[in-house]
C-alpha positions as CSV (number, residue, x, y, z in Angstrom):
1,X,33.8,-19.8,-7.5
2,X,33.7,-22.4,-10.3
3,X,36.0,-20.2,-12.4
4,X,33.7,-17.2,-12.5
5,X,35.0,-13.8,-11.7
6,X,33.1,-11.4,-9.4
7,X,32.2,-9.3,-12.4
8,X,30.9,-12.2,-14.3
9,X,28.8,-13.2,-11.3
10,X,27.3,-9.7,-11.1
11,X,26.5,-9.7,-14.8
12,X,25.0,-13.2,-14.6
13,X,22.8,-12.1,-11.6
14,X,21.5,-9.2,-13.6
15,X,20.5,-11.4,-16.6
16,X,18.8,-14.0,-14.5
17,X,17.5,-13.0,-11.1
18,X,15.9,-15.6,-8.9
19,X,14.1,-15.4,-5.6
20,X,12.8,-18.3,-3.6
21,X,10.1,-17.4,-1.1
22,X,9.3,-20.1,1.5
23,X,6.0,-21.9,0.8
24,X,5.6,-20.8,-2.8
25,X,8.6,-21.8,-4.9
26,X,10.2,-19.6,-7.4
27,X,8.8,-16.5,-8.9
28,X,9.4,-17.3,-12.5
29,X,11.0,-15.0,-15.1
30,X,13.4,-12.5,-13.6
31,X,15.1,-11.3,-16.7
32,X,15.1,-7.7,-17.8
33,X,13.4,-8.7,-21.1
34,X,10.2,-9.5,-19.0
35,X,10.3,-5.9,-17.7
36,X,9.8,-4.5,-21.1
37,X,7.1,-6.9,-22.2
38,X,-8.3,14.1,21.7
39,X,-7.7,17.2,19.6
40,X,-9.9,18.5,16.8
41,X,-7.3,21.0,15.6
42,X,-4.4,20.6,13.3
43,X,-1.1,20.9,15.1
44,X,1.5,22.8,13.0
45,X,4.3,20.5,11.7
46,X,7.4,20.6,13.8
47,X,10.6,19.0,12.7
48,X,13.1,17.5,15.1
49,X,16.8,17.7,14.4
50,X,17.4,14.5,16.4
51,X,17.8,11.4,14.2
52,X,18.5,9.0,17.1
53,X,14.8,8.7,18.0
54,X,13.9,7.6,14.5
55,X,16.9,5.2,14.0
56,X,15.8,3.3,17.1
57,X,12.6,2.3,15.4
58,X,13.5,2.6,11.8
59,X,12.6,0.1,9.0
60,X,15.3,-0.9,6.6
61,X,13.7,1.0,3.7
62,X,10.7,3.0,2.6
63,X,9.3,2.5,-0.9
64,X,7.2,5.4,-2.4
65,X,5.2,5.1,-5.6
66,X,5.2,8.4,-7.6
67,X,2.1,8.5,-9.9
68,X,3.1,11.4,-12.1
69,X,6.8,10.8,-12.5
70,X,6.4,7.1,-13.2
71,X,8.9,5.9,-10.7
72,X,9.6,4.6,-7.2
73,X,11.7,6.4,-4.6
74,X,13.7,4.2,-2.2
75,X,14.5,5.8,1.1
76,X,17.0,4.5,3.7
77,X,14.8,3.9,6.8
78,X,17.5,5.0,9.3
79,X,18.9,8.1,7.6
80,X,15.7,9.1,5.8
81,X,17.8,9.8,2.7
82,X,16.6,8.8,-0.8
83,X,19.0,6.2,-2.1
84,X,17.5,5.3,-5.5
85,X,14.9,6.4,-8.0
86,X,13.6,3.5,-10.0
87,X,11.8,4.3,-13.3
88,X,8.7,2.2,-14.0
89,X,6.8,2.0,-17.3
90,X,3.5,3.5,-16.3
91,X,1.4,5.4,-13.7
92,X,2.6,4.1,-10.4
93,X,0.0,3.7,-7.6
94,X,-0.5,0.8,-5.2
95,X,2.8,-0.5,-3.8
96,X,3.6,-3.5,-1.7
97,X,6.7,-5.5,-0.5
98,X,7.0,-9.2,-1.2
99,X,6.8,-11.5,1.8
100,X,10.5,-12.2,1.8
101,X,11.2,-8.4,1.7
102,X,13.4,-8.8,-1.4
103,X,11.1,-7.2,-4.0
104,X,8.8,-4.2,-4.3
105,X,5.7,-4.6,-6.4
106,X,3.8,-1.6,-7.9
107,X,0.5,-1.4,-9.8
108,X,0.9,0.3,-13.2
109,X,-1.7,1.7,-15.5
110,X,-2.1,4.3,-18.2
111,X,-2.0,8.0,-17.5
112,X,-5.5,8.4,-18.8
113,X,-7.8,7.3,-16.0
114,X,-9.8,4.1,-16.6
115,X,-8.1,3.5,-20.0
116,X,-6.5,0.1,-20.7
117,X,-2.9,0.5,-21.7
118,X,0.1,-1.7,-22.8
119,X,1.8,-1.3,-19.4
120,X,-1.2,-2.3,-17.3
121,X,0.1,-4.8,-14.7
122,X,2.3,-5.1,-11.6
123,X,6.0,-4.3,-11.9
124,X,8.3,-6.4,-9.8
125,X,11.4,-4.5,-8.6
126,X,14.5,-6.1,-7.2
127,X,15.4,-4.1,-4.1
128,X,19.1,-5.2,-4.3
129,X,19.7,-4.1,-7.8
130,X,16.9,-1.4,-8.0
131,X,15.8,-2.7,-11.3
132,X,12.5,-3.8,-12.7
133,X,12.8,-7.5,-13.4
134,X,9.4,-8.3,-14.8
135,X,5.8,-7.1,-15.3
136,X,3.1,-9.4,-14.0
137,X,-0.3,-9.3,-15.9
138,X,-3.0,-8.1,-13.5
139,X,-6.0,-7.3,-15.7
140,X,-6.8,-3.8,-16.9
141,X,-6.2,-0.6,-15.0
142,X,-5.0,-2.1,-11.7
143,X,-5.0,0.4,-8.9
144,X,-4.3,-1.5,-5.7
145,X,-3.5,-5.1,-4.9
146,X,-2.6,-7.4,-2.1
147,X,-0.2,-10.3,-1.7
148,X,-1.2,-13.2,0.5
149,X,1.2,-13.9,3.4
150,X,2.4,-17.1,1.9
151,X,3.2,-15.3,-1.4
152,X,1.1,-17.8,-3.4
153,X,-1.5,-15.3,-4.7
154,X,-1.8,-11.6,-5.7
155,X,-5.3,-10.1,-5.9
156,X,-5.6,-6.8,-7.9
157,X,-8.5,-4.4,-8.3
158,X,-9.3,-3.6,-12.0
159,X,-11.1,-0.3,-11.7
160,X,-12.4,0.0,-15.3
161,X,-13.6,-3.6,-15.6
162,X,-15.3,-3.8,-12.2
163,X,-13.6,-7.0,-11.2
164,X,-10.7,-8.4,-9.1
165,X,-8.0,-10.5,-10.7
166,X,-6.5,-13.4,-8.8
167,X,-2.9,-14.0,-10.0
168,X,-0.3,-16.7,-9.6
169,X,2.9,-14.8,-9.1
170,X,5.0,-17.9,-9.9
171,X,3.9,-18.2,-13.5
172,X,2.4,-14.7,-13.8
173,X,-1.0,-16.0,-15.0
174,X,-4.4,-14.5,-14.1
175,X,-6.3,-17.5,-12.6
176,X,-9.7,-15.8,-12.1
177,X,-11.5,-12.6,-12.6
178,X,-14.2,-12.1,-9.9
179,X,-17.0,-9.6,-10.2
180,X,-16.9,-7.2,-7.3
181,X,-18.4,-3.7,-6.8
182,X,-18.4,-0.8,-9.2
183,X,-15.0,0.9,-9.6
184,X,-13.0,-1.3,-7.3
185,X,-10.0,0.3,-5.7
186,X,-8.6,-0.8,-2.3
187,X,-7.4,-4.4,-1.8
188,X,-6.2,-5.7,1.5
189,X,-5.6,-9.3,2.7
190,X,-6.1,-10.3,6.3
191,X,-2.9,-11.2,8.2
192,X,-4.0,-14.8,8.5
193,X,-4.4,-14.9,4.7
194,X,-8.1,-16.0,4.8
195,X,-9.9,-13.0,3.5
196,X,-9.4,-10.3,1.0
197,X,-11.5,-7.1,1.2
198,X,-12.0,-5.1,-2.0
199,X,-13.5,-1.6,-1.8
200,X,-15.7,-0.2,-4.6
201,X,-15.9,3.6,-4.7
202,X,-19.1,3.9,-6.8
203,X,-21.3,1.1,-5.4
204,X,-20.1,2.0,-1.8
205,X,-19.5,-1.6,-1.1
206,X,-16.8,-4.0,0.2
207,X,-16.6,-7.4,-1.4
208,X,-15.2,-10.3,0.6
209,X,-13.1,-12.9,-1.2
210,X,-12.5,-16.2,0.6
211,X,-9.0,-17.1,-0.4
212,X,-9.5,-20.8,0.4
213,X,-12.2,-21.0,-2.3
214,X,-11.0,-18.0,-4.3
215,X,-14.6,-16.8,-4.5
216,X,-16.6,-13.7,-3.5
217,X,-18.6,-14.9,-0.5
218,X,-20.1,-11.6,0.9
219,X,-20.7,-8.0,0.0
220,X,-21.7,-5.2,2.4
221,X,-22.4,-1.5,2.3
222,X,-20.2,1.2,3.9
223,X,-20.3,5.0,3.6
224,X,-19.8,6.8,0.3
225,X,-16.7,6.2,-1.7
226,X,-14.7,3.7,0.3
227,X,-11.0,3.9,-0.4
228,X,-8.8,1.7,1.8
229,X,-9.0,-1.1,4.4
230,X,-6.6,-2.2,7.1
231,X,-6.9,-5.3,9.3
232,X,-5.9,-5.7,12.9
233,X,-2.9,-8.0,13.4
234,X,-5.2,-10.8,14.8
235,X,-7.5,-10.6,11.7
236,X,-10.5,-10.0,13.9
237,X,-11.3,-6.5,12.9
238,X,-11.0,-4.4,9.7
239,X,-11.3,-0.6,9.3
240,X,-12.4,1.1,6.1
241,X,-12.2,4.7,5.1
242,X,-14.9,6.4,3.1
243,X,-13.6,9.5,1.3
244,X,-16.9,11.2,0.5
245,X,-18.7,9.9,3.5
246,X,-15.9,11.4,5.6
247,X,-15.9,8.4,7.9
248,X,-14.2,5.3,9.2
249,X,-16.0,2.0,9.7
250,X,-15.0,-0.6,12.2
251,X,-15.9,-4.1,10.8
252,X,-16.2,-7.6,12.3
253,X,-13.9,-9.4,9.9
254,X,-15.3,-12.8,10.9
255,X,-18.9,-12.0,10.2
256,X,-18.2,-9.3,7.6
257,X,-20.5,-6.7,9.0
258,X,-20.0,-3.1,10.1
259,X,-20.0,-2.7,13.9
260,X,-19.7,1.1,14.1
261,X,-19.0,4.2,12.0
262,X,-17.4,7.6,13.0
263,X,-17.3,10.8,11.0
264,X,-13.8,12.3,11.1
265,X,-13.5,16.0,12.1
266,X,-15.8,18.1,9.9
267,X,-16.7,15.2,7.7
268,X,-15.3,17.1,4.7
269,X,-11.7,16.1,5.2
270,X,-11.7,13.0,2.9
271,X,-10.1,10.1,4.8
272,X,-8.2,7.9,2.4
273,X,-5.2,5.8,3.6
274,X,-5.4,3.9,6.9
275,X,-3.1,1.8,9.1
276,X,-3.5,-0.1,12.3
277,X,-0.9,-0.1,15.1
278,X,0.8,-3.5,15.8
279,X,-1.0,-3.8,19.1
280,X,-4.4,-3.1,17.5
281,X,-5.2,-0.1,19.8
282,X,-4.8,2.8,17.4
283,X,-5.7,3.8,13.8
284,X,-3.8,6.3,11.7
285,X,-5.8,7.8,8.9
286,X,-4.6,10.2,6.1
287,X,-7.0,13.1,5.5
288,X,-6.6,14.0,1.8
289,X,-8.5,17.3,2.0
290,X,-7.5,18.0,5.7
291,X,-3.8,17.7,4.8
292,X,-3.3,15.9,8.1
293,X,-2.8,12.6,9.8
294,X,-5.3,11.7,12.5
295,X,-4.9,9.2,15.3
296,X,-8.1,7.3,16.4
297,X,-8.9,4.8,19.2
298,X,-9.5,1.5,17.4
299,X,-12.5,0.6,19.5
300,X,-14.4,3.8,20.0
301,X,-13.0,5.5,16.8
302,X,-12.6,8.6,18.9
303,X,-10.1,11.1,17.7
304,X,-7.0,11.2,19.9
305,X,-4.8,13.6,18.0
306,X,-3.8,15.0,14.6
307,X,-0.9,16.7,12.9
308,X,-0.6,18.7,9.7
309,X,1.5,16.9,7.1
310,X,2.1,17.6,3.4
311,X,-0.7,18.5,1.1
312,X,-3.1,15.8,0.0
313,X,-1.7,12.8,1.9
314,X,-2.9,9.5,0.4
315,X,-0.9,6.4,1.4
316,X,0.1,5.8,5.0
317,X,2.3,3.2,6.6
318,X,3.8,2.4,10.0
319,X,7.2,1.4,11.1
320,X,7.4,-2.2,12.3
321,X,7.4,-1.2,15.9
322,X,4.5,1.2,15.4
323,X,6.4,4.2,16.6
324,X,6.4,6.2,13.4
325,X,3.9,6.8,10.6
326,X,4.8,7.8,7.1
327,X,2.4,9.7,4.7
328,X,2.8,10.1,1.0
329,X,1.8,13.7,0.2
330,X,0.6,14.0,-3.4
331,X,0.6,17.8,-3.8
332,X,3.9,18.6,-2.1
333,X,5.9,15.8,-3.6
334,X,7.2,14.6,-0.3
335,X,6.6,12.2,2.6
336,X,6.1,13.2,6.3
337,X,7.6,11.2,9.1
338,X,5.4,11.4,12.3
339,X,6.3,10.4,15.8
340,X,2.9,8.9,16.7
341,X,3.4,9.2,20.5
342,X,3.7,13.0,20.3
343,X,1.9,13.4,16.9
344,X,4.7,15.6,15.6
345,X,6.3,15.6,12.2
346,X,10.0,14.8,12.8
347,X,11.2,14.8,9.1
348,X,10.0,15.7,5.6
349,X,11.6,13.9,2.7
350,X,11.3,15.0,-1.0
351,X,10.4,12.2,-3.4
352,X,9.1,12.1,-7.0
353,X,6.1,13.8,-8.6
354,X,2.7,13.1,-7.2
355,X,3.5,10.4,-4.6
356,X,0.6,8.0,-4.1
357,X,1.5,4.9,-2.1
358,X,4.1,4.0,0.6
359,X,5.4,0.6,1.8
360,X,7.8,-0.3,4.5
361,X,10.6,-2.9,4.2
362,X,11.2,-4.2,7.8
C-alpha cells in the first residue's frame, strides 16, 4: 500500500489514531502525547459450567473501571476471559463506550476525594490497541458523565465544584459549566438525546439539562442521596436510585416529575447502579450494602427477584439482548454475570482493585 510495509502502517497508526463517528466528524488529537498531557430473600450465588447460554446473548466486550488500581479491565464477552488491563493516569470511575463502539471513555480524578488534580478529565481509550490516546478536559473531579447519541457532546458531573461541564469531544473544549445540585454525581442522557439528568447527592435533587439549549431547565427532589439514573428505551420514563433513602423513583421524563417511589427491601440496602431492560418492563438495581442485584417491575416497582453477587456492587449493565446483567463488585474485586430470567449468577470474573463502573461493547 503506497510503499508502506505492514509494520510501518502499524507504527503510523499508533502515532496518529483517528476515528470518524457519523454525525460528528473527527475526534481530534489521537496521539499518545495527548494521553500524558417476587422474593425478598437473597438467593445464594450459583455458577453454571455451561458457557453456551451466555455466548448466545454475549456482547463483544465488557469494560470495567477499577478505582483503586487505576486501570480498565477488558473482558471478552463470549468467553468471559479478561483480555487486557489498560493503565489510566488516575482514579477510574464512570465509564462509557463511544457511539461507534471503538473507544472506551473513563472519568479520572485524584485519589483524594473532592480534590482537584492534574489528571482530572476523561481518558479516551482505543479498544483496538488498548491504549489511552488522549485526555479530554472535563472540569474538576469528574465522577460520571454521559455521551449524547450523536457523539457531539459529553456532559460530566464535577462533584467538588457543584456544576456540570458540557464538552465538545471533537476539540476537547469545555463549552459551558452549568450550576446543578450540591455534589453532583450521576449523569445520564435520554436515548433520544434531548435530556440529561444529573443527580446531586447532598441536595437530593435531579437537574434536567435541555441539550437543544444546553441549559438547566428544571430541578426536582428525590429521596436522600440519589446516585444513578437510567432511561427507558423510548425516553418516556427515567428511574433514579437513592442510596440513603433506600428507594427507586419512577419519573415522567417528559414532564420531569416523580410518579412513584418504592423502598427496596429493608430500606437499608443502599441502591446505587440501575439499568432498564431493552423492552422497558424490568429494572435491575445494584444494592451496595445488600451485596445483591434486585429485579423490579418497571411500572409498579415491585420486587420480582434478587440474587447475591459480590460484595458492594456498584455499577450494573445489561447485555444488548437484556438476557444478562453484569455487576461491578467493589469489595471482592470481581464482576458477577447474572442470568436475569432465573436470577442466578452464572459466572464470576476477577478484575482490578475496587471495580466501580461497567460498560458493554455490543
